[in-house]
KEDOLUM-280096 format. One record per residue: x, y, z of N, C-alpha, C, CB in turn; residue in three letters. Coordinates in steps of 0.1 Angstrom, whole numbers, padded with zeros to 4 digits, always signed. Glycine has a CB too. Layout:
BEGIN
XYZXYZXYZXYZALA;...
//
This chain:
BEGIN
+0101+0009-0156+0098+0002-0142+0088-0009-0142+0092+0013-0133MET;+0089-0022-0145+0079-0028-0150+0069-0032-0138+0083-0039-0158GLU;+0053-0035-0135+0050-0036-0126+0044-0049-0124+0045-0027-0124ASN;+0047-0056-0118+0045-0077-0115+0035-0076-0109+0057-0088-0106LYS;+0025-0065-0101+0014-0067-0093+0001-0060-0101+0016-0061-0077TYR;-0008-0063-0096-0024-0065-0101-0026-0056-0089-0032-0082-0101GLU;-0032-0044-0088-0040-0039-0081-0049-0029-0083-0035-0037-0073TYR;-0059-0026-0074-0068-0011-0081-0073-0014-0064-0083-0012-0099ASP;-0084+0002-0066-0088+0012-0057-0097+0001-0048-0097+0025-0064LEU;-0093+0003-0035-0099-0007-0026-0093-0018-0020-0106-0012-0032GLY;-0080-0016-0029-0071-0034-0025-0065-0029-0007-0050-0040-0041ASP;-0065-0040-0005-0055-0039+0007-0043-0043+0004-0057-0046+0018ILE;-0033-0042+0005-0015-0042-0001-0006-0043+0013-0009-0025-0011VAL;-0001-0055+0009+0011-0057+0024+0025-0049+0019+0018-0078+0029GLU;+0031-0045+0029+0043-0035+0024+0050-0043+0030+0046-0017+0028LEU;+0065-0046+0023+0075-0052+0029+0081-0045+0044+0085-0053+0017ARG;+0080-0034+0044+0086-0027+0061+0070-0024+0069+0098-0008+0058LYS;+0075-0029+0081+0060-0023+0090+0060-0006+0089+0061-0028+0109PRO;+0044-0004+0094+0042+0007+0095+0050+0008+0114+0025+0010+0090HIS;+0051+0021+0120+0057+0022+0134+0049+0023+0144+0064+0033+0137PRO;+0034+0022+0140+0027+0022+0149+0022+0011+0156+0022+0028+0146CYS;+0027+0000+0146+0025-0012+0154+0040-0024+0142+0002-0017+0152ALA;+0040-0032+0155+0053-0040+0152+0045-0053+0138+0060-0050+0171PRO;+0039-0051+0138+0034-0062+0127+0025-0056+0113+0025-0074+0135HIS;+0023-0043+0117+0015-0031+0106+0016-0028+0096+0015-0019+0108SER;+0016-0041+0085+0023-0038+0074+0011-0041+0060+0038-0047+0074LYS;+0000-0038+0064-0011-0041+0058-0015-0022+0056-0022-0052+0069ARG;-0022-0016+0044-0027-0010+0040-0034-0009+0031-0023-0006+0040TRP;-0042+0000+0028-0056+0000+0022-0058+0012+0007-0067+0005+0035LYS;-0055+0007-0006-0056+0017-0014-0065+0029-0014-0056+0012-0024ILE;-0069+0041-0013-0083+0049-0006-0076+0063-0020-0083+0054+0020ILE;-0066+0062-0031-0068+0067-0041-0055+0066-0049-0073+0080-0038ARG;-0056+0068-0065-0044+0063-0075-0050+0073-0088-0045+0043-0079MET;-0036+0075-0090-0027+0083-0101-0016+0087-0103-0029+0091-0103GLY;-0014+0096-0107+0005+0096-0108+0009+0093-0093+0014+0113-0113ALA;+0001+0097-0081+0006+0096-0071-0003+0083-0067+0006+0108-0063ASP;+0001+0074-0047-0009+0065-0046-0011+0066-0030-0006+0050-0053ILE;-0022+0071-0026-0026+0071-0013-0026+0058-0010-0039+0078-0010LYS;-0020+0054+0003-0023+0044+0011-0029+0049+0027-0011+0034+0012ILE;-0036+0038+0031-0040+0041+0046-0038+0030+0053-0055+0044+0048GLN;-0030+0032+0064-0028+0017+0071-0038+0012+0081-0015+0017+0079CYS;-0039+0003+0084-0049-0005+0088-0046-0007+0103-0049-0018+0079LEU;-0036-0001+0108-0027+0000+0124-0035+0010+0128-0009+0005+0125GLY;-0030+0021+0125-0037+0037+0132-0044+0045+0121-0025+0049+0138CYS;-0047+0043+0107-0056+0049+0101-0045+0062+0094-0071+0053+0113ASN;-0033+0059+0095-0024+0073+0089-0023+0069+0076-0006+0076+0097ALA;-0026+0082+0066-0026+0086+0055-0013+0087+0050-0032+0096+0054ILE;-0003+0081+0037+0005+0083+0034+0003+0085+0016+0013+0075+0042VAL;+0010+0092+0009+0010+0093-0003+0026+0092-0010+0003+0105-0006MET;+0021+0080-0018+0035+0076-0025+0035+0083-0039+0036+0059-0026LEU;+0047+0083-0046+0050+0080-0061+0047+0070-0065+0059+0080-0064SER;+0038+0066-0075+0042+0049-0081+0053+0043-0084+0037+0046-0093ARG;+0062+0051-0087+0079+0037-0088+0083+0036-0074+0098+0043-0100SER;+0080+0045-0066+0081+0043-0049+0071+0034-0038+0080+0057-0043ASP;+0063+0032-0052+0055+0023-0041+0054+0008-0049+0038+0031-0036PHE;+0060+0005-0060+0061-0006-0066+0073-0013-0061+0061-0004-0080HIS;+0081-0002-0052+0094-0011-0048+0092-0017-0034+0108-0002-0048LYS;+0082-0006-0025+0078-0014-0012+0066-0027-0011+0072-0003-0003ARG;+0062-0021-0022+0049-0036-0020+0055-0054-0020+0037-0035-0037ILE;+0049-0058-0012+0052-0069-0011+0042-0082-0013+0057-0068-0002ALA;+0024-0074-0011+0020-0086-0021+0008-0077-0019+0020-0105-0016LYS;-0005-0082-0026-0014-0077-0033-0027-0085-0021-0012-0082-0051VAL;-0034-0078-0015-0046-0090-0010-0060-0079-0015-0044-0095+0013ILE;-0064-0091-0025-0076-0083-0032-0087-0086-0021-0082-0089-0050LYS;-0097-0067-0022-0109-0065-0015-0117-0072-0018-0114-0055-0016GLU;-0119-0083-0008-0136-0089-0006-0150-0087-0011-0140-0088+0005VAL;
//
């Protein structure tokens, strides 16, 4: 699968669906990259690990870390 997004460790990404912790909590921080990608919710600090293919399906946009 082709990846149309450019992202790196520490970037903030927005997923398509919100996290259950808050109705508008779609933003996550990338905290680990490898075969899997580990992301942390910016609303409740929950940590989730996704496979790269699953991550690419769920991502809506990348907000670069400043």
